[in-house]
C-alpha positions as CSV (number, residue, x, y, z in Angstrom):
1,M,13.8,-11.2,5.6
2,I,10.9,-13.2,4.2
3,D,10.9,-15.5,1.2
4,N,10.7,-12.7,-1.4
5,G,11.0,-9.5,0.6
6,L,11.4,-7.8,3.9
7,V,9.7,-7.2,7.2
8,L,10.4,-3.7,8.5
9,T,9.2,-1.3,11.1
10,P,8.4,2.3,10.0
11,K,11.5,3.4,11.8
12,E,13.7,1.0,9.9
13,L,12.1,2.1,6.6
14,Y,12.7,5.7,7.4
15,C,16.3,5.1,8.5
16,F,17.1,3.0,5.5
17,G,15.7,5.8,3.3
18,G,18.1,8.2,4.9
19,I,21.0,6.0,4.3
20,L,20.0,5.7,0.6
21,S,19.5,9.5,0.4
22,A,15.8,9.0,-0.5
23,R,14.2,11.5,-2.8
24,Y,10.7,10.7,-1.4
25,I,9.3,9.0,1.7
26,D,5.5,8.7,1.7
27,Y,4.0,10.7,4.6
28,A,2.0,7.7,5.6
29,Y,5.2,6.0,6.7
30,I,6.4,9.1,8.5
31,A,3.1,9.5,10.3
32,A,3.5,6.0,11.8
33,L,6.8,7.0,13.5
34,D,7.0,7.8,17.2
35,D,8.5,11.2,18.1
36,I,12.1,10.6,17.1
37,G,13.2,14.3,17.3
38,Q,13.8,14.2,21.0
39,D,16.8,12.0,20.8
40,Y,17.6,11.5,17.1
41,A,21.1,10.2,17.7
42,L,19.8,7.3,19.9
43,F,17.1,6.5,17.3
44,E,19.6,6.4,14.5
45,K,22.1,4.2,16.5
46,E,19.4,1.7,17.6
47,T,17.7,1.5,14.2
48,R,21.0,1.1,12.3
49,A,21.9,-1.8,14.7
50,S,18.5,-3.4,14.0
51,L,19.1,-3.1,10.2
52,V,22.5,-4.6,10.6
53,A,21.0,-7.5,12.6
54,K,18.5,-8.1,9.8
55,G,21.3,-8.1,7.2
56,M,20.0,-4.9,5.5
57,L,23.2,-3.1,6.4
58,E,26.7,-4.4,6.4
59,E,29.2,-3.0,8.9
60,D,32.9,-3.4,8.5
61,F,35.5,-3.5,11.3
62,S,35.9,0.3,11.3
63,G,32.1,0.8,11.8
64,E,31.5,2.0,8.3
65,I,28.2,0.7,6.9
66,E,27.0,-0.2,3.4
67,P,23.4,-1.1,2.4
68,D,22.8,-4.6,1.2
69,E,22.4,-4.4,-2.6
70,A,19.3,-6.6,-2.9
71,C,17.5,-4.7,-0.2
72,A,18.5,-1.3,-1.8
73,R,17.1,-2.5,-5.2
74,L,13.9,-3.7,-3.6
75,L,13.3,-0.4,-1.9
76,Q,14.3,1.9,-4.8
77,P,10.7,2.4,-6.0
78,V,9.7,3.4,-2.4
79,F,12.4,6.1,-2.2
80,F,12.8,7.3,-5.7
81,G,9.6,6.5,-7.7
82,T,7.3,9.4,-8.5
83,V,4.3,7.2,-9.1
84,E,2.6,5.5,-6.2
85,T,-0.9,3.9,-5.8
86,S,-2.8,2.4,-2.9
87,L,-5.7,0.2,-2.2
88,N,-7.2,0.5,1.3
89,I,-9.7,-2.2,2.3
90,C,-11.8,-1.6,5.4
91,S,-13.7,-4.6,6.6
92,I,-16.6,-3.9,8.9
93,G,-17.6,-6.5,11.5
94,E,-17.4,-7.0,15.2
95,E,-13.9,-5.5,14.9
96,L,-12.8,-3.0,12.2
97,K,-10.0,-4.4,10.1
98,V,-8.0,-2.2,7.7
99,D,-5.6,-3.6,5.0
100,V,-3.4,-1.2,3.2
101,Y,-1.6,-2.0,-0.1
102,N,0.9,0.7,-1.2
103,Y,2.4,0.2,-4.6
104,H,5.5,2.1,-5.6
105,F,6.7,2.3,-9.3
106,Y,10.2,3.0,-10.6
107,R,12.0,2.0,-13.7
108,R,9.5,-0.7,-14.6
109,K,9.7,-2.2,-11.1
110,I,6.9,-2.3,-8.6
111,T,7.4,-2.6,-4.8
112,L,4.5,-3.4,-2.5
113,V,4.5,-2.1,1.1
114,K,1.6,-3.8,3.1
115,N,0.6,-3.2,6.7
116,H,1.1,-6.1,9.1
117,G,0.3,-5.1,12.6
118,K,2.9,-2.5,13.6
119,E,5.3,-3.7,10.9
120,L,5.5,-3.4,7.1
121,L,5.8,-6.3,4.6
122,V,7.8,-5.2,1.6
123,S,8.0,-7.3,-1.6
124,E,8.4,-7.0,-5.4
125,V,5.2,-7.6,-7.4
126,T,4.0,-7.6,-11.0
127,P,1.0,-6.0,-12.7
128,E,-0.5,-9.5,-12.8
129,M,-0.2,-9.9,-9.0
130,I,-1.9,-6.5,-8.5
131,E,-4.8,-7.6,-10.6
132,E,-5.0,-10.9,-8.8
133,T,-5.3,-9.0,-5.5
134,V,-8.2,-7.0,-6.9
135,K,-9.9,-10.1,-8.3
136,A,-9.8,-11.8,-4.8
137,L,-11.9,-9.0,-3.4
138,V,-15.0,-10.1,-5.4
139,P,-17.3,-12.3,-3.3
140,G,-17.8,-15.9,-4.3
141,A,-20.7,-16.7,-6.6
142,Y,-21.1,-13.0,-7.4
143,T,-24.0,-12.4,-9.9
144,F,-24.8,-8.7,-9.7
145,R,-24.8,-6.7,-13.0
146,S,-23.6,-3.1,-13.4
147,C,-25.8,0.0,-13.2
148,Q,-28.5,-1.3,-10.8
149,Q,-29.3,1.7,-8.6
150,V,-29.4,1.2,-4.9
151,A,-32.8,2.5,-3.8
152,D,-32.9,1.9,0.0
153,F,-29.5,2.4,1.4
154,D,-28.9,1.0,4.9
155,K,-25.5,1.7,6.5
156,S,-25.8,-1.4,8.7
157,K,-25.6,-3.5,5.5
158,V,-22.2,-2.1,4.5
159,T,-19.6,-4.8,5.0
160,R,-16.5,-3.4,3.2
161,F,-15.2,0.0,2.1
162,F,-12.6,0.3,-0.6
163,S,-10.4,3.3,-1.6
164,A,-8.2,3.2,-4.6
165,K,-5.7,6.1,-5.0
166,S,-3.1,7.1,-7.6
167,V,-0.5,9.8,-7.1
168,D,2.0,11.2,-9.6
169,V,4.1,13.3,-7.3
170,G,3.9,17.0,-8.0
171,K,1.5,16.4,-11.0
172,A,-1.8,14.7,-10.4
173,S,-3.8,12.4,-8.1
174,R,-7.1,10.7,-8.2
175,V,-9.2,8.7,-5.8
176,K,-12.1,6.3,-6.4
177,T,-14.2,4.7,-3.7
178,F,-16.3,1.6,-3.6
179,I,-18.4,-0.2,-1.0
180,E,-19.8,-3.7,-0.5
181,F,-23.5,-3.3,0.4
182,D,-25.6,-6.3,1.2
183,G,-23.3,-8.5,-0.9
184,M,-23.3,-6.0,-3.8
185,L,-20.2,-4.1,-5.0
186,C,-21.1,-0.5,-5.6
187,T,-19.7,2.9,-6.5
188,E,-21.1,6.4,-6.7
189,A,-22.4,7.5,-10.1
190,D,-23.7,10.9,-11.3
191,E,-25.8,13.0,-8.9
192,E,-24.5,11.0,-5.9
193,K,-26.4,7.9,-6.8
194,L,-25.1,4.6,-5.6
195,V,-25.0,1.9,-8.4
196,S,-23.9,-1.7,-8.6
197,L,-20.9,-3.0,-10.5
198,S,-20.5,-6.4,-12.1
199,A,-17.4,-8.4,-11.1
200,D,-15.6,-7.5,-14.3
201,D,-16.4,-3.8,-14.0
202,F,-15.3,-3.6,-10.4
203,I,-12.0,-5.3,-11.2
204,R,-11.5,-3.0,-14.1
205,A,-12.4,0.2,-12.2
206,V,-10.1,-0.6,-9.2
207,N,-7.2,-1.9,-11.4
208,D,-7.4,1.2,-13.6
209,V,-6.5,3.4,-10.6
210,I,-3.9,1.2,-8.9
211,K,-2.1,-0.3,-11.9
212,G,0.2,2.7,-11.9
213,A,2.8,3.5,-14.6
214,M,3.3,0.0,-16.0
């Protein structure tokens, strides 16, 4: 447990979803699993023991288990929500760094699942917290205005790539991408032209995709 959430491995998330009879489990979490099919019984035994040790499962003297109510409530949007959004941030430097924010929406609750090495940080967030995350992406002392066309594009001057995605399971999805080029936040306009965005327009465009169903 962390102050306002959980630290889980993909295996623990998957196992807990099975215990809750999850309706959905995002493929991104399944893809992070090792091959568990070879000895599923051992996987289930070891992962359940790990969840008990973390206090997410409660085991009685007979070996029966019950999920912790607070943990189950926190993870409800992950396993039962039909609307999920994501913000992927790829920072390009000497080493490539990727930060992934997955937001799950269910019954006016939002649960964030964020990558943290080989683990996942899970916490409850608000629409205001989502917007603050987007605002923090704008470089300091940013002065560019919108609709300035990028004439001489040089890939070596790209420092960050952003992908904002929204999925309404079984209905619709949309993706919008942005880059930071030579200190300027940009997106693709008509006819594949790259144009700048002001700070306000960047925040509005990203938030419009990832704000979800709230």
